[in-house]
MARPA-329313 format. One record per residue (C-alpha): residue in three letters; residue number from 1; x, z, y. Coordinates in steps of 0.1 Angstrom, whole numbers. Example, Ala and Ser with C-alpha at 12.3 -4.5 7.8 and 13.67 -1.06 7.14 Angstrom:
BEGIN
+---------+-----+-------+-------+-------+
| residuo | num |     X |     Z |     Y |
+---------+-----+-------+-------+-------+
|     ALA |   1 |   123 |    78 |   -45 |
|     SER |   2 |   137 |    71 |   -11 |
+---------+-----+-------+-------+-------+
This chain:
BEGIN
+---------+-----+-------+-------+-------+
| residuo | num |     X |     Z |     Y |
+---------+-----+-------+-------+-------+
|     UNK |   1 |  -465 |  -174 |   405 |
|     UNK |   2 |  -451 |  -144 |   394 |
|     UNK |   3 |  -492 |  -130 |   390 |
|     UNK |   4 |  -501 |  -158 |   366 |
|     UNK |   5 |  -480 |  -142 |   342 |
|     UNK |   6 |  -501 |  -109 |   351 |
|     UNK |   7 |  -535 |  -132 |   343 |
|     UNK |   8 |  -523 |  -144 |   314 |
|     UNK |   9 |  -528 |  -113 |   289 |
|     UNK |  10 |  -510 |  -142 |   256 |
|     UNK |  11 |  -482 |  -142 |   272 |
|     UNK |  12 |  -480 |  -100 |   283 |
|     UNK |  13 |  -482 |  -100 |   242 |
|     UNK |  14 |  -454 |  -122 |   231 |
|     UNK |  15 |  -433 |  -106 |   264 |
|     UNK |  16 |  -440 |   -73 |   243 |
|     UNK |  17 |  -435 |   -85 |   206 |
|     UNK |  18 |  -403 |  -105 |   222 |
|     UNK |  19 |  -384 |   -72 |   237 |
|     UNK |  20 |  -393 |   -53 |   201 |
|     UNK |  21 |  -375 |   -81 |   181 |
|     UNK |  22 |  -344 |   -72 |   207 |
|     UNK |  23 |  -347 |   -39 |   203 |
|     UNK |  24 |  -353 |   -36 |   161 |
|     UNK |  25 |  -319 |   -69 |   161 |
|     UNK |  26 |  -296 |   -45 |   182 |
|     UNK |  27 |  -300 |   -16 |   159 |
|     UNK |  28 |  -293 |   -34 |   125 |
|     UNK |  29 |  -266 |   -46 |   149 |
|     UNK |  30 |  -254 |   -18 |   155 |
|     UNK |  31 |  -260 |     1 |   120 |
|     UNK |  32 |  -236 |   -30 |   107 |
|     UNK |  33 |  -216 |   -26 |   126 |
|     UNK |  34 |  -211 |    13 |   118 |
|     UNK |  35 |  -210 |     2 |    85 |
|     UNK |  36 |  -179 |   -23 |    85 |
|     UNK |  37 |  -161 |     0 |   107 |
|     UNK |  38 |  -168 |    28 |    82 |
|     UNK |  39 |  -156 |     2 |    55 |
|     UNK |  40 |  -122 |   -10 |    72 |
|     UNK |  41 |  -115 |    27 |    76 |
|     UNK |  42 |  -117 |    37 |    39 |
|     UNK |  43 |  -103 |     5 |    28 |
|     UNK |  44 |   -78 |     6 |    53 |
|     UNK |  45 |   -66 |    48 |    40 |
|     UNK |  46 |   -77 |    48 |     4 |
|     UNK |  47 |   -52 |    63 |   -21 |
|     UNK |  48 |   -37 |    46 |   -46 |
|     UNK |  49 |   -53 |    46 |   -80 |
|     UNK |  50 |   -26 |    68 |  -103 |
|     UNK |  51 |   -57 |    74 |  -127 |
|     UNK |  52 |   -38 |    58 |  -157 |
|     UNK |  53 |     1 |    60 |  -152 |
|     UNK |  54 |    25 |    58 |  -182 |
|     UNK |  55 |    57 |    82 |  -183 |
|     UNK |  56 |    87 |    67 |  -197 |
|     UNK |  57 |   121 |    98 |  -199 |
|     UNK |  58 |   154 |    86 |  -214 |
|     UNK |  59 |   172 |   119 |  -232 |
|     UNK |  60 |   179 |   139 |  -209 |
|     UNK |  61 |   211 |   160 |  -211 |
|     UNK |  62 |   202 |   176 |  -176 |
|     UNK |  63 |   163 |   184 |  -176 |
|     UNK |  64 |   139 |   199 |  -199 |
|     UNK |  65 |   106 |   180 |  -210 |
|     UNK |  66 |    86 |   204 |  -183 |
|     UNK |  67 |   112 |   198 |  -155 |
|     UNK |  68 |   106 |   159 |  -163 |
|     UNK |  69 |    67 |   154 |  -161 |
|     UNK |  70 |    67 |   175 |  -128 |
|     UNK |  71 |    95 |   150 |  -115 |
|     UNK |  72 |    66 |   123 |  -131 |
|     UNK |  73 |    37 |   143 |  -109 |
|     UNK |  74 |    54 |   145 |   -78 |
|     UNK |  75 |    64 |   105 |   -75 |
|     UNK |  76 |    20 |    99 |   -86 |
|     UNK |  77 |    12 |   126 |   -57 |
|     UNK |  78 |    41 |   108 |   -30 |
|     UNK |  79 |    25 |    75 |   -41 |
|     UNK |  80 |   -11 |    82 |   -39 |
|     UNK |  81 |    -1 |    75 |     0 |
|     UNK |  82 |     1 |    36 |    -6 |
|     UNK |  83 |   -30 |    17 |     4 |
|     UNK |  84 |   -44 |    -7 |   -20 |
|     UNK |  85 |   -22 |    -4 |   -52 |
|     UNK |  86 |   -17 |     8 |   -84 |
|     UNK |  87 |     4 |    28 |  -108 |
|     UNK |  88 |    19 |    17 |  -136 |
|     UNK |  89 |    50 |    30 |  -148 |
|     UNK |  90 |    74 |    61 |  -142 |
|     UNK |  91 |   106 |    56 |  -157 |
|     UNK |  92 |   139 |    83 |  -159 |
|     UNK |  93 |   162 |    68 |  -174 |
|     UNK |  94 |   196 |    91 |  -170 |
|     UNK |  95 |   225 |    64 |  -180 |
|     UNK |  96 |   211 |    47 |  -148 |
|     UNK |  97 |   210 |    78 |  -131 |
|     UNK |  98 |   245 |    81 |  -135 |
|     UNK |  99 |   252 |    44 |  -128 |
|     UNK | 100 |   237 |    55 |   -95 |
|     UNK | 101 |   256 |    77 |   -83 |
|     UNK | 102 |   290 |    61 |   -93 |
|     UNK | 103 |   282 |    33 |   -74 |
|     UNK | 104 |   275 |    56 |   -48 |
|     UNK | 105 |   308 |    76 |   -52 |
|     UNK | 106 |   328 |    43 |   -53 |
|     UNK | 107 |   307 |    27 |   -19 |
|     UNK | 108 |   322 |    63 |    -3 |
|     UNK | 109 |   356 |    61 |   -12 |
|     UNK | 110 |   362 |    19 |    -2 |
|     UNK | 111 |   337 |    29 |    29 |
|     UNK | 112 |   343 |    62 |    44 |
|     UNK | 113 |   318 |    59 |    71 |
|     UNK | 114 |   290 |    52 |    45 |
|     UNK | 115 |   264 |    74 |    43 |
|     UNK | 116 |   228 |    74 |    22 |
|     UNK | 117 |   200 |   104 |    19 |
|     UNK | 118 |   211 |   103 |   -20 |
|     UNK | 119 |   243 |   105 |   -16 |
|     UNK | 120 |   239 |   132 |     7 |
|     UNK | 121 |   211 |   149 |   -20 |
|     UNK | 122 |   239 |   146 |   -46 |
|     UNK | 123 |   268 |   159 |   -29 |
|     UNK | 124 |   252 |   190 |   -14 |
|     UNK | 125 |   231 |   194 |   -46 |
|     UNK | 126 |   250 |   182 |   -73 |
|     UNK | 127 |   239 |   149 |   -97 |
|     UNK | 128 |   228 |   177 |  -123 |
|     UNK | 129 |   203 |   179 |   -95 |
|     UNK | 130 |   194 |   143 |   -89 |
|     UNK | 131 |   165 |   123 |  -109 |
|     UNK | 132 |   163 |    89 |  -105 |
|     UNK | 133 |   133 |    68 |  -116 |
|     UNK | 134 |   122 |    31 |  -114 |
|     UNK | 135 |    76 |    28 |  -102 |
|     UNK | 136 |    64 |     1 |  -110 |
|     UNK | 137 |    34 |    -8 |   -97 |
|     UNK | 138 |    10 |   -35 |   -77 |
|     UNK | 139 |    -8 |   -40 |   -46 |
|     UNK | 140 |   -34 |   -57 |   -34 |
|     UNK | 141 |   -20 |   -65 |     1 |
|     UNK | 142 |   -43 |   -48 |    17 |
|     UNK | 143 |   -12 |   -26 |    29 |
|     UNK | 144 |    14 |   -50 |    52 |
|     UNK | 145 |    48 |   -34 |    39 |
|     UNK | 146 |    38 |   -40 |     9 |
|     UNK | 147 |    34 |   -77 |    -6 |
|     UNK | 148 |     2 |   -90 |   -31 |
|     UNK | 149 |    15 |   -85 |   -68 |
|     UNK | 150 |    39 |   -64 |   -90 |
|     UNK | 151 |    66 |   -48 |   -77 |
|     UNK | 152 |    89 |   -23 |   -88 |
|     UNK | 153 |   105 |     8 |   -66 |
|     UNK | 154 |   134 |    36 |   -73 |
|     UNK | 155 |   121 |    68 |   -58 |
|     UNK | 156 |   152 |    95 |   -60 |
|     UNK | 157 |   145 |   133 |   -60 |
|     UNK | 158 |   164 |   163 |   -61 |
|     UNK | 159 |   154 |   196 |   -81 |
|     UNK | 160 |   151 |   226 |   -65 |
|     UNK | 161 |   165 |   262 |   -64 |
|     UNK | 162 |   136 |   271 |   -82 |
|     UNK | 163 |   142 |   247 |  -117 |
|     UNK | 164 |   106 |   238 |  -116 |
|     UNK | 165 |    97 |   217 |   -85 |
|     UNK | 166 |   110 |   188 |   -71 |
|     UNK | 167 |   120 |   174 |   -30 |
|     UNK | 168 |   118 |   135 |   -25 |
|     UNK | 169 |   148 |   125 |   -15 |
|     UNK | 170 |   141 |    86 |    -7 |
|     UNK | 171 |   120 |    61 |   -22 |
|     UNK | 172 |   128 |    19 |   -15 |
|     UNK | 173 |   131 |   -15 |   -31 |
|     UNK | 174 |   171 |   -14 |   -21 |
+---------+-----+-------+-------+-------+
């Protein structure tokens, strides 16, 4: 019976054609899988959209306009690592910063074991070098740590000794 196929040239031709189609399907499948993997990698690691950020600064007795602008750029650069998010606004309010630092003092006096990175930076570098900004943005839900939709975070920076550059102290929702 195995010899019956050899005698039928149509059957051999159909086998070859089927083999060719199988190879083509395998190649197309591999190309599609690679394309999907490349797209998924890009999707999961694309930088945040920071192209239309608005900056809003209250009157400040601590920082010059150049220092405030540098703080805004530092936050924007740090924010750019949040996948699938769009940064809308960075707002600095000196009175809110003072309220927060007062709250840190009160909490520490009521709970001597209290510690936070903000309190630590404030104690080490002084009140006049702490910048607290509200950052308004939205995300598309592709980052599992950030829900889909509009949200706000607080970003804390400290002014470096050079008086021009900033170091991030902390950021978060609470």
